[in-house]
A tleap script that builds the chain and sets N, CA, C and O, in Angstrom:
source leaprc.protein.ff14SB
mol = sequence {
  NMET ARG SER GLN ARG LEU ILE TRP LEU ILE
  CYS ALA LEU VAL VAL ILE THR ALA ARG ALA
  GLN VAL PRO ASN PHE ASP TYR TYR ARG PHE
  ILE THR ASN ASP ASP GLY TYR ILE ILE GLU
  ASP ASN GLU TYR ALA CYS PRO CYS PHE GLY
  ASP TRP ASP GLY ASP GLY ASP GLN ASP MET
  MET LEU GLY VAL LEU TYR PHE GLY ASN ILE
  TYR TYR TYR GLU ASN LEU SER LEU THR ILE
  GLU PRO THR PHE ALA PRO ALA GLN LEU MET
  TYR ALA ASP GLY LEU PRO ILE SER LEU ASN
  ALA CALA
}
set mol.1.N position { -12.849 -28.347 53.404 }
set mol.1.CA position { -12.368 -28.116 51.752 }
set mol.1.C position { -12.365 -26.804 52.180 }
set mol.1.O position { -11.274 -26.589 52.708 }
set mol.2.N position { -13.058 -25.842 52.201 }
set mol.2.CA position { -12.848 -24.526 53.081 }
set mol.2.C position { -11.456 -23.845 53.394 }
set mol.2.O position { -10.903 -22.891 52.846 }
set mol.3.N position { -11.045 -24.693 54.518 }
set mol.3.CA position { -10.261 -24.402 55.212 }
set mol.3.C position { -8.653 -24.706 54.171 }
set mol.3.O position { -7.668 -23.985 54.332 }
set mol.4.N position { -8.670 -25.782 53.233 }
set mol.4.CA position { -7.712 -25.744 52.291 }
set mol.4.C position { -7.601 -24.367 51.375 }
set mol.4.O position { -6.590 -23.691 51.185 }
set mol.5.N position { -8.674 -24.194 50.965 }
set mol.5.CA position { -9.250 -23.168 49.812 }
set mol.5.C position { -8.308 -21.782 50.563 }
set mol.5.O position { -7.441 -21.228 49.887 }
set mol.6.N position { -8.624 -21.289 52.128 }
set mol.6.CA position { -7.828 -20.705 52.851 }
set mol.6.C position { -6.703 -20.811 53.015 }
set mol.6.O position { -6.037 -19.782 53.129 }
set mol.7.N position { -6.288 -21.660 53.063 }
set mol.7.CA position { -4.691 -21.847 53.617 }
set mol.7.C position { -4.198 -21.378 52.401 }
set mol.7.O position { -3.454 -20.398 52.374 }
set mol.8.N position { -4.653 -22.187 51.026 }
set mol.8.CA position { -3.823 -22.058 49.585 }
set mol.8.C position { -3.839 -20.229 49.203 }
set mol.8.O position { -2.964 -19.455 48.816 }
set mol.9.N position { -5.125 -20.091 49.502 }
set mol.9.CA position { -5.352 -18.299 49.468 }
set mol.9.C position { -4.392 -17.726 49.849 }
set mol.9.O position { -3.689 -17.052 49.097 }
set mol.10.N position { -4.168 -17.881 51.114 }
set mol.10.CA position { -2.724 -16.999 52.044 }
set mol.10.C position { -1.898 -17.371 51.506 }
set mol.10.O position { -1.159 -16.387 51.492 }
set mol.11.N position { -1.194 -18.450 50.777 }
set mol.11.CA position { 0.134 -18.975 50.718 }
set mol.11.C position { 0.061 -18.523 49.392 }
set mol.11.O position { 1.033 -18.941 48.762 }
set mol.12.N position { -0.675 -17.859 48.731 }
set mol.12.CA position { -0.709 -17.181 47.034 }
set mol.12.C position { -0.291 -16.078 47.626 }
set mol.12.O position { 0.835 -15.722 47.275 }
set mol.13.N position { -1.088 -15.095 48.792 }
set mol.13.CA position { -0.990 -14.202 48.954 }
set mol.13.C position { 0.717 -13.687 49.514 }
set mol.13.O position { 1.414 -12.702 49.269 }
set mol.14.N position { 0.861 -14.665 50.186 }
set mol.14.CA position { 2.305 -14.597 50.903 }
set mol.14.C position { 3.549 -14.437 49.780 }
set mol.14.O position { 4.318 -13.485 49.647 }
set mol.15.N position { 3.497 -15.455 49.163 }
set mol.15.CA position { 4.241 -15.283 47.627 }
set mol.15.C position { 4.059 -14.339 46.575 }
set mol.15.O position { 5.004 -13.907 45.917 }
set mol.16.N position { 3.302 -14.128 46.462 }
set mol.16.CA position { 2.951 -12.336 45.296 }
set mol.16.C position { 3.448 -11.478 46.635 }
set mol.16.O position { 4.639 -11.233 46.829 }
set mol.17.N position { 2.867 -11.245 47.127 }
set mol.17.CA position { 3.541 -10.285 48.033 }
set mol.17.C position { 5.440 -10.221 48.319 }
set mol.17.O position { 6.211 -9.397 47.828 }
set mol.18.N position { 5.728 -11.189 49.104 }
set mol.18.CA position { 7.119 -11.179 48.704 }
set mol.18.C position { 7.856 -11.545 47.145 }
set mol.18.O position { 9.051 -11.546 46.851 }
set mol.19.N position { 7.072 -11.742 46.590 }
set mol.19.CA position { 8.037 -11.078 45.137 }
set mol.19.C position { 7.564 -10.060 44.594 }
set mol.19.O position { 8.191 -9.775 43.574 }
set mol.20.N position { 6.629 -9.295 44.847 }
set mol.20.CA position { 6.205 -7.642 44.477 }
set mol.20.C position { 7.686 -6.813 45.476 }
set mol.20.O position { 7.992 -5.630 45.323 }
set mol.21.N position { 8.378 -7.736 46.406 }
set mol.21.CA position { 9.234 -5.956 47.544 }
set mol.21.C position { 10.310 -7.159 47.416 }
set mol.21.O position { 10.676 -7.757 48.428 }
set mol.22.N position { 10.838 -7.514 46.040 }
set mol.22.CA position { 12.258 -7.526 45.899 }
set mol.22.C position { 12.901 -6.966 46.031 }
set mol.22.O position { 12.941 -6.252 45.029 }
set mol.23.N position { 14.144 -6.485 47.176 }
set mol.23.CA position { 15.442 -5.549 47.732 }
set mol.23.C position { 16.416 -5.430 46.312 }
set mol.23.O position { 17.064 -6.279 45.700 }
set mol.24.N position { 16.207 -4.034 46.105 }
set mol.24.CA position { 17.493 -3.636 45.045 }
set mol.24.C position { 18.081 -3.160 45.839 }
set mol.24.O position { 17.449 -2.437 46.609 }
set mol.25.N position { 19.707 -3.333 46.078 }
set mol.25.CA position { 20.110 -2.844 46.657 }
set mol.25.C position { 21.526 -2.305 45.747 }
set mol.25.O position { 21.829 -3.092 44.850 }
set mol.26.N position { 22.378 -1.132 45.863 }
set mol.26.CA position { 22.680 -0.218 44.516 }
set mol.26.C position { 24.640 -1.351 45.450 }
set mol.26.O position { 24.998 -2.080 46.375 }
set mol.27.N position { 25.033 -0.759 44.453 }
set mol.27.CA position { 26.055 -1.830 44.393 }
set mol.27.C position { 27.249 -0.962 45.702 }
set mol.27.O position { 27.491 0.245 45.672 }
set mol.28.N position { 27.648 -1.634 46.415 }
set mol.28.CA position { 28.771 -1.097 47.169 }
set mol.28.C position { 29.673 -0.301 47.094 }
set mol.28.O position { 30.408 -0.573 46.144 }
set mol.29.N position { 30.161 1.082 47.978 }
set mol.29.CA position { 30.993 1.440 47.415 }
set mol.29.C position { 31.961 2.195 48.363 }
set mol.29.O position { 31.521 2.704 49.394 }
set mol.30.N position { 33.814 2.310 47.892 }
set mol.30.CA position { 34.703 2.506 49.154 }
set mol.30.C position { 34.682 3.803 49.133 }
set mol.30.O position { 34.540 4.635 48.236 }
set mol.31.N position { 34.923 3.873 50.776 }
set mol.31.CA position { 35.322 5.488 51.496 }
set mol.31.C position { 36.540 5.475 51.119 }
set mol.31.O position { 37.231 4.476 51.320 }
set mol.32.N position { 37.142 6.828 50.367 }
set mol.32.CA position { 38.314 6.955 50.410 }
set mol.32.C position { 39.061 8.419 50.456 }
set mol.32.O position { 38.297 9.349 50.198 }
set mol.33.N position { 40.517 8.811 50.760 }
set mol.33.CA position { 40.347 10.059 50.658 }
set mol.33.C position { 41.600 9.838 49.930 }
set mol.33.O position { 42.048 8.816 49.410 }
set mol.34.N position { 42.298 11.633 50.049 }
set mol.34.CA position { 43.807 11.549 49.126 }
set mol.34.C position { 44.533 10.212 49.578 }
set mol.34.O position { 45.059 9.584 48.658 }
set mol.35.N position { 44.666 9.570 51.124 }
set mol.35.CA position { 45.624 8.462 51.864 }
set mol.35.C position { 45.339 7.205 51.205 }
set mol.35.O position { 46.057 6.225 51.399 }
set mol.36.N position { 44.230 7.172 50.360 }
set mol.36.CA position { 43.651 5.653 50.206 }
set mol.36.C position { 42.513 5.529 50.718 }
set mol.36.O position { 41.774 6.512 50.760 }
set mol.37.N position { 42.139 4.400 51.185 }
set mol.37.CA position { 41.120 3.889 51.409 }
set mol.37.C position { 40.895 4.030 52.924 }
set mol.37.O position { 41.865 3.752 53.629 }
set mol.38.N position { 39.600 4.476 53.615 }
set mol.38.CA position { 39.690 5.284 54.487 }
set mol.38.C position { 39.015 3.596 55.211 }
set mol.38.O position { 39.929 3.037 55.818 }
set mol.39.N position { 38.228 3.106 55.230 }
set mol.39.CA position { 37.652 1.781 55.615 }
set mol.39.C position { 38.622 0.733 55.296 }
set mol.39.O position { 38.033 0.525 54.236 }
set mol.40.N position { 39.719 -0.236 55.255 }
set mol.40.CA position { 40.162 -1.128 54.546 }
set mol.40.C position { 40.589 -2.184 55.500 }
set mol.40.O position { 41.202 -1.940 56.539 }
set mol.41.N position { 40.156 -3.651 55.006 }
set mol.41.CA position { 40.378 -4.631 56.186 }
set mol.41.C position { 40.080 -4.382 57.651 }
set mol.41.O position { 40.946 -4.399 58.526 }
set mol.42.N position { 39.273 -4.236 57.778 }
set mol.42.CA position { 38.633 -3.658 59.051 }
set mol.42.C position { 37.152 -3.874 59.470 }
set mol.42.O position { 36.290 -3.012 59.642 }
set mol.43.N position { 37.086 -4.804 59.557 }
set mol.43.CA position { 35.176 -5.246 60.049 }
set mol.43.C position { 34.945 -4.868 60.761 }
set mol.43.O position { 33.723 -4.893 60.911 }
set mol.44.N position { 35.606 -4.273 61.720 }
set mol.44.CA position { 35.200 -3.886 63.151 }
set mol.44.C position { 35.321 -1.975 63.449 }
set mol.44.O position { 35.442 -1.367 64.513 }
set mol.45.N position { 35.198 -1.306 61.596 }
set mol.45.CA position { 35.209 -0.007 61.926 }
set mol.45.C position { 33.478 0.185 61.681 }
set mol.45.O position { 32.634 -0.504 61.109 }
set mol.46.N position { 33.447 1.222 62.275 }
set mol.46.CA position { 31.730 1.709 62.882 }
set mol.46.C position { 31.963 3.508 62.352 }
set mol.46.O position { 32.343 4.406 63.103 }
set mol.47.N position { 31.623 3.649 60.930 }
set mol.47.CA position { 31.289 4.829 60.726 }
set mol.47.C position { 29.838 5.359 60.696 }
set mol.47.O position { 28.759 4.856 60.382 }
set mol.48.N position { 30.275 6.710 61.195 }
set mol.48.CA position { 28.327 7.976 61.810 }
set mol.48.C position { 28.960 8.713 60.700 }
set mol.48.O position { 30.130 8.901 60.364 }
set mol.49.N position { 27.547 9.151 60.134 }
set mol.49.CA position { 27.825 10.271 59.149 }
set mol.49.C position { 26.865 11.843 59.785 }
set mol.49.O position { 26.077 11.749 60.726 }
set mol.50.N position { 27.041 12.694 59.326 }
set mol.50.CA position { 26.354 13.693 60.116 }
set mol.50.C position { 27.380 15.319 59.558 }
set mol.50.O position { 28.552 15.565 59.272 }
set mol.51.N position { 26.222 16.000 59.640 }
set mol.51.CA position { 27.166 17.610 59.561 }
set mol.51.C position { 27.669 17.638 60.889 }
set mol.51.O position { 27.039 18.044 61.865 }
set mol.52.N position { 28.734 17.229 60.888 }
set mol.52.CA position { 29.714 17.674 62.443 }
set mol.52.C position { 30.680 19.600 62.348 }
set mol.52.O position { 31.327 19.775 63.381 }
set mol.53.N position { 30.731 20.179 61.873 }
set mol.53.CA position { 31.043 21.090 61.438 }
set mol.53.C position { 29.706 22.312 61.126 }
set mol.53.O position { 29.823 23.528 61.275 }
set mol.54.N position { 28.843 21.797 60.804 }
set mol.54.CA position { 28.214 23.216 60.780 }
set mol.54.C position { 28.260 23.647 59.617 }
set mol.54.O position { 27.887 24.814 59.487 }
set mol.55.N position { 28.924 22.570 57.791 }
set mol.55.CA position { 29.083 23.683 56.660 }
set mol.55.C position { 27.870 22.504 56.001 }
set mol.55.O position { 28.627 21.883 55.255 }
set mol.56.N position { 26.981 22.069 55.886 }
set mol.56.CA position { 25.545 22.017 55.407 }
set mol.56.C position { 26.551 20.766 54.674 }
set mol.56.O position { 26.414 21.094 53.495 }
set mol.57.N position { 27.373 19.674 54.651 }
set mol.57.CA position { 27.494 18.747 54.237 }
set mol.57.C position { 27.808 17.401 55.155 }
set mol.57.O position { 28.023 17.604 56.350 }
set mol.58.N position { 27.852 15.839 54.590 }
set mol.58.CA position { 28.166 14.935 55.523 }
set mol.58.C position { 29.772 14.576 56.181 }
set mol.58.O position { 30.419 13.736 55.556 }
set mol.59.N position { 30.185 14.978 56.983 }
set mol.59.CA position { 31.658 14.539 57.693 }
set mol.59.C position { 31.081 13.030 57.921 }
set mol.59.O position { 29.985 12.505 57.727 }
set mol.60.N position { 32.409 12.556 58.452 }
set mol.60.CA position { 32.235 10.875 58.821 }
set mol.60.C position { 33.150 10.990 59.860 }
set mol.60.O position { 34.293 11.370 59.602 }
set mol.61.N position { 32.878 10.768 60.796 }
set mol.61.CA position { 33.250 9.780 62.307 }
set mol.61.C position { 33.716 8.563 62.296 }
set mol.61.O position { 33.302 7.922 61.330 }
set mol.62.N position { 34.381 8.025 62.956 }
set mol.62.CA position { 35.162 6.526 62.492 }
set mol.62.C position { 35.514 6.096 63.743 }
set mol.62.O position { 36.620 6.450 64.152 }
set mol.63.N position { 34.622 5.213 64.650 }
set mol.63.CA position { 34.869 4.053 65.259 }
set mol.63.C position { 36.177 3.087 65.064 }
set mol.63.O position { 35.719 1.956 64.904 }
set mol.64.N position { 37.333 3.050 65.019 }
set mol.64.CA position { 37.924 1.858 65.032 }
set mol.64.C position { 37.473 0.919 66.380 }
set mol.64.O position { 37.048 1.332 67.459 }
set mol.65.N position { 37.677 -0.279 66.012 }
set mol.65.CA position { 37.432 -1.714 67.778 }
set mol.65.C position { 38.777 -1.854 68.314 }
set mol.65.O position { 39.190 -1.847 69.474 }
set mol.66.N position { 39.665 -2.048 66.609 }
set mol.66.CA position { 41.019 -2.755 66.837 }
set mol.66.C position { 41.681 -1.928 67.974 }
set mol.66.O position { 41.902 -2.395 69.091 }
set mol.67.N position { 42.065 -0.288 67.479 }
set mol.67.CA position { 42.485 0.425 68.915 }
set mol.67.C position { 41.505 0.859 69.527 }
set mol.67.O position { 41.667 1.100 70.723 }
set mol.68.N position { 40.331 1.071 68.986 }
set mol.68.CA position { 39.056 2.140 70.178 }
set mol.68.C position { 39.412 3.293 70.079 }
set mol.68.O position { 39.199 4.058 71.019 }
set mol.69.N position { 40.038 3.726 68.942 }
set mol.69.CA position { 40.109 5.181 68.832 }
set mol.69.C position { 38.723 5.600 67.517 }
set mol.69.O position { 37.994 4.787 66.948 }
set mol.70.N position { 38.742 7.179 67.348 }
set mol.70.CA position { 37.648 7.776 67.333 }
set mol.70.C position { 38.541 8.946 65.735 }
set mol.70.O position { 39.688 9.375 65.859 }
set mol.71.N position { 37.766 9.189 64.573 }
set mol.71.CA position { 38.803 9.246 63.646 }
set mol.71.C position { 37.260 10.127 63.306 }
set mol.71.O position { 36.091 9.743 63.354 }
set mol.72.N position { 38.114 11.967 62.815 }
set mol.72.CA position { 37.270 12.641 62.315 }
set mol.72.C position { 37.663 12.604 60.528 }
set mol.72.O position { 38.841 12.586 60.170 }
set mol.73.N position { 36.646 12.597 59.635 }
set mol.73.CA position { 36.953 12.766 58.275 }
set mol.73.C position { 36.418 14.168 58.217 }
set mol.73.O position { 35.422 14.412 58.899 }
set mol.74.N position { 37.055 15.301 57.349 }
set mol.74.CA position { 35.647 16.029 56.969 }
set mol.74.C position { 35.234 16.047 55.843 }
set mol.74.O position { 35.805 15.226 55.125 }
set mol.75.N position { 34.623 16.521 55.454 }
set mol.75.CA position { 34.352 16.295 53.997 }
set mol.75.C position { 34.330 17.576 53.320 }
set mol.75.O position { 33.483 18.440 53.546 }
set mol.76.N position { 35.174 17.671 52.576 }
set mol.76.CA position { 35.829 19.162 51.867 }
set mol.76.C position { 34.425 19.609 50.795 }
set mol.76.O position { 34.077 20.772 50.591 }
set mol.77.N position { 33.875 18.592 50.306 }
set mol.77.CA position { 32.802 19.044 48.525 }
set mol.77.C position { 31.494 19.221 49.224 }
set mol.77.O position { 31.252 18.695 50.311 }
set mol.78.N position { 30.691 19.950 48.592 }
set mol.78.CA position { 29.615 20.220 48.610 }
set mol.78.C position { 28.864 19.525 47.772 }
set mol.78.O position { 27.661 19.781 47.710 }
set mol.79.N position { 29.470 18.451 46.918 }
set mol.79.CA position { 29.067 17.568 45.727 }
set mol.79.C position { 28.255 16.683 46.435 }
set mol.79.O position { 28.156 16.754 47.660 }
set mol.80.N position { 27.363 15.428 45.412 }
set mol.80.CA position { 27.191 14.133 46.259 }
set mol.80.C position { 28.352 13.565 46.780 }
set mol.80.O position { 28.623 13.505 47.980 }
set mol.81.N position { 29.233 13.027 45.591 }
set mol.81.CA position { 29.937 12.919 45.567 }
set mol.81.C position { 31.302 13.323 46.950 }
set mol.81.O position { 32.126 14.203 46.700 }
set mol.82.N position { 31.344 12.669 48.127 }
set mol.82.CA position { 32.163 13.462 49.222 }
set mol.82.C position { 33.626 12.961 48.738 }
set mol.82.O position { 33.943 12.017 48.014 }
set mol.83.N position { 34.472 14.032 49.464 }
set mol.83.CA position { 36.196 13.905 49.373 }
set mol.83.C position { 35.820 14.428 50.841 }
set mol.83.O position { 35.125 15.287 51.384 }
set mol.84.N position { 36.752 13.330 51.168 }
set mol.84.CA position { 37.352 13.290 52.576 }
set mol.84.C position { 38.965 13.969 52.835 }
set mol.84.O position { 40.000 13.792 52.193 }
set mol.85.N position { 38.618 15.011 54.351 }
set mol.85.CA position { 40.288 15.349 54.658 }
set mol.85.C position { 40.898 14.014 54.801 }
set mol.85.O position { 40.208 12.999 54.710 }
set mol.86.N position { 42.267 13.977 55.039 }
set mol.86.CA position { 43.051 13.554 55.900 }
set mol.86.C position { 42.639 12.913 57.728 }
set mol.86.O position { 42.670 13.638 58.723 }
set mol.87.N position { 42.386 11.849 57.725 }
set mol.87.CA position { 41.827 11.875 59.531 }
set mol.87.C position { 42.202 12.352 60.593 }
set mol.87.O position { 43.430 12.311 60.665 }
set mol.88.N position { 41.665 12.851 61.581 }
set mol.88.CA position { 42.309 13.952 62.907 }
set mol.88.C position { 41.770 13.112 64.162 }
set mol.88.O position { 40.643 12.700 64.438 }
set mol.89.N position { 42.914 13.023 64.766 }
set mol.89.CA position { 42.609 11.882 65.943 }
set mol.89.C position { 41.410 12.710 66.778 }
set mol.89.O position { 41.387 13.939 66.708 }
set mol.90.N position { 40.433 11.990 67.559 }
set mol.90.CA position { 39.759 12.694 68.561 }
set mol.90.C position { 40.403 12.724 69.593 }
set mol.90.O position { 41.425 12.053 69.730 }
set mol.91.N position { 39.834 13.662 70.693 }
set mol.91.CA position { 40.775 13.765 71.640 }
set mol.91.C position { 39.838 14.434 72.950 }
set mol.91.O position { 39.274 15.477 72.622 }
set mol.92.N position { 39.667 14.124 73.945 }
set mol.92.CA position { 38.831 15.234 75.222 }
set mol.92.C position { 39.823 14.928 76.232 }
set mol.92.O position { 40.422 13.871 76.427 }
set mol.93.N position { 39.890 15.970 76.805 }
set mol.93.CA position { 40.524 16.860 77.927 }
set mol.93.C position { 41.946 15.870 77.916 }
set mol.93.O position { 42.522 15.115 78.700 }
set mol.94.N position { 42.157 16.470 76.255 }
set mol.94.CA position { 43.715 16.307 76.071 }
set mol.94.C position { 44.569 14.795 75.770 }
set mol.94.O position { 45.752 14.785 75.428 }
set mol.95.N position { 43.856 13.715 75.937 }
set mol.95.CA position { 43.953 12.288 75.651 }
set mol.95.C position { 42.855 11.492 74.575 }
set mol.95.O position { 41.657 11.290 74.775 }
set mol.96.N position { 43.704 11.097 73.325 }
set mol.96.CA position { 43.218 10.472 72.734 }
set mol.96.C position { 41.864 9.916 73.194 }
set mol.96.O position { 41.882 9.745 74.413 }
set mol.97.N position { 40.398 9.489 72.487 }
set mol.97.CA position { 39.423 9.233 72.787 }
set mol.97.C position { 39.517 7.533 72.621 }
set mol.97.O position { 39.760 7.197 71.462 }
set mol.98.N position { 39.436 6.928 73.143 }
set mol.98.CA position { 40.049 5.076 73.250 }
set mol.98.C position { 38.511 4.365 73.860 }
set mol.98.O position { 38.103 4.655 74.985 }
set mol.99.N position { 37.909 3.602 73.123 }
set mol.99.CA position { 37.302 2.356 73.869 }
set mol.99.C position { 37.398 1.598 73.651 }
set mol.99.O position { 36.789 1.187 72.663 }
set mol.100.N position { 38.149 0.852 74.299 }
set mol.100.CA position { 39.086 -0.200 73.853 }
set mol.100.C position { 37.722 -1.133 74.614 }
set mol.100.O position { 37.130 -0.723 75.613 }
set mol.101.N position { 37.239 -3.089 73.552 }
set mol.101.CA position { 36.524 -3.899 74.423 }
set mol.101.C position { 37.610 -4.445 75.362 }
set mol.101.O position { 38.835 -4.449 75.243 }
set mol.102.N position { 36.879 -4.861 76.240 }
set mol.102.CA position { 37.208 -5.658 77.354 }
set mol.102.C position { 36.346 -6.749 77.821 }
set mol.102.O position { 36.674 -7.419 78.800 }
savepdb mol mol.pdb
quit
């Protein structure tokens, strides 16, 4: 009898805890620049944000699996809403960086 009460108590605590932590996701946002959508119809694109040019805002590097290229998008805005410049293909030793999946 005592073990049944303990099991019911544990189940009730699990339900209460799960309900208290309901996730709240914001609406998704499309990343765009003057050329249109940066990530469009490419589920294999992998963006990485950071202050790549040292000017205090979040720029974006974008790896694209289909061609294996890495693109740099400079953030031209210092506001919360980023404004990205056109893509610049990243080079190393004079050749485009290409990470093709084999």
